[in-house]
N, C-alpha and C positions, 0 to 999 in steps of 0.2 A: 250230247251224243245219243242217238237213238238206240234202243235196245234191239238185239237181234231176235230172230224168231224163237229161239230156244228160251231166252229169258222172258220174252213176252208170254210164252206158254206157261212158264213157271209162276208168273205173277197173276195169271188168269186161271187160277184153280182153287178149289175149295180148301186145300191144305194151307195155302198162303193166306186166304181170308180168315181161316180159323186162328192162325198165329196172330194176325193183326187184332182180331176181336178179343181173344181170350188171354193173350199175353202182352202184346205191345201196348194196346190202348190202356189197360189197367195200370201197367208199369209207368207209362208216360203221365198218367193222371197223378200217380203217387209222387213222381219226381218233380212235376211242374205245378201241381195243384189244379183246382178246377178253373174253368173259364169264368169270367165275370158274367153277370146277368146281361142278356141281350148282346152277347159277343158277336162281333164281326170277324171272320177268320179267313185266311188265305191258305190254300194248300198248293205247294209247288210240286210239279211232277205228279199229277193226280192219277195218271194211268187210267184204268177202267172205271174209276169213280168210287171204288169201295171205301177207300180212306175217307173221302169227303162224306160218304154216308155215315161212317163211324163218328166223324166229327159232329155231325148233326144229331145223331141218335145217342151215342155213348157220352160224348162230351157236352152235349146240349147247346151247341152254337145256335144263335138266332139266324145267322146267314153265313154261307160259305161261298167264296170265289175260288174256283179250282182252275189251274192252268197246267198245260202239258205242251211239250215241244212237238209231239207227234199228233197230227190231225186225226189219225185213225183212233188213237186213244181218247182224244177229246170227244169224238163222236160216241164212243162206247160210254164214256162218263155221262154225256148228256142223256143217253137212253136210261142209264141206271138211276140218274137223279131226276128224271122226269116227274116222279111223284112228289118231289119237293119244290114244285113250281113256286116261284116267289122267294124261296130261301136259298136256292143254289144257282150259281152262274158258272159256266164253263167256257174257257177261252184257250186259244193257242198262243203260247208265248215262251220265250227263252227266259229261264229263271235268272240269267245274268243281266237282263234288261227288261224290267217290267213297266217301263215308263209309259208305253202306249196304253196299257190297261189300268195301270195304277200311277197316274201322274203326280199325285200329291203324297208328300211324306206323312208318316204317322197316321196311316189309314186303318190299320188292323189291330185288334186286341190280341191276336195270336197268329202265328204262322206255323204250319205243319210240314214236315219233310219225312215221308215214309220211304226212305232209301233212294233218293234221287241225286243227291249232291255228288256222290262218288262217280256218277256218270258224266260230270261236267268238267271238261279240261281246266277251265279257269274258275275253279270252284270257289275261290275266295271272292270273286266278283258276285257270285250268288249270295254269299253271306253278307256282302255289303248291301245288296238289295233287300235281303231279309231285315237287316238293321234299319234301312231307310224306311220301309213301309210299316214297321211296327210303331205303335203308339208308345210314348214314354211309359215304362212299366209293363209293356206288352211282353208276351212270352213266346219263345221259339221252341217248339216241341220237335225233337229229331230222333230218327232211327237211321243209323248209317253203317255202311260196310267199309271196313278199314283195309289198309294195305296188306295186313296179315292174311285176310281172306283172298283179296284180288291176286296176290302172288302165288296162291296155291294152284297146282296143276289143273284141278277140275274147273276152276274159274277161268284160267287161261284158255283151256280147250273149248269150253262150252259157251262162254259169254264174251262180249266185246266191251272193253272198258278203256278209258284213256291210259296210255302207257307211262306217261310222265306225271310227276307231282302227285302221286298217290299219298294219302295221309294215314298216319296211325291215329289211335284214339286221342293220344296226348296232343298231337299236332292239330287235330280238329278242334279240340277244346281250347287250345291256345289261340287259334285263329278266331274263335268266337269272342274271346276276350279282347283281341286286337280290334274287333269291330264294335266294341262297346256293349257286348252281350255277356252278362255275368251268369255263369253256370250255377243254377240253383241246385241241381242234383244230376248225377249221371250213373250209369252202370255199364261196364264193359263185360261182354259175355262171349262164350264159345272161344276160349283161348285167345281173346283179343280180336276176334273177327268182326264183332259188331259193337257199336256204342250207341246207347240210347240215353236221352236226357232232356233237360229243359234249361233254357238260358233266358234271362230277363233283360230287356232293354233298360238303359238308364232312366231313372225317373226324371232327371233334369235334362234329357236329350232335347 
């Protein structure tokens, strides 16, 4: 589900980038640990590419493949990541079916989700794809918006989100386990509105 104009403006501003850099990225590193040396990483729902840049700079990934459903966002991400030629690739793809861009299982050392899965009506299919493309022992770093936030009047008025099958933090974490992703650490913040954490694929997957 594509973001509307208001939410697009919200994620394309310095305040959002500051939160990602100074709060979310350090917290995710503490919860999930560092990336392995020469890590190959996927970001789903890359938006304008700032998250992918953080993955390269702050997390130290060797290479990032970033995908977004919105071609306009993918174009923005390509422009932002142009200085990382050879280390960053941007594509247009649905996070529930990455097979065209990522046909092989167990491709990535890590997958990142900076708040995109709550936009996906069949969000469990996206988690299944995350589990599929992770290497055994690979880590899924996530920052998600829960049903507590989406049910608030301000979210309903300003933003567009799927109306059915919204998840709480507990439901999201349980779904990770159902897809073979063991939660290494998580934190629920702002009265249950957001959940951040990291989950690891089975080593014998």
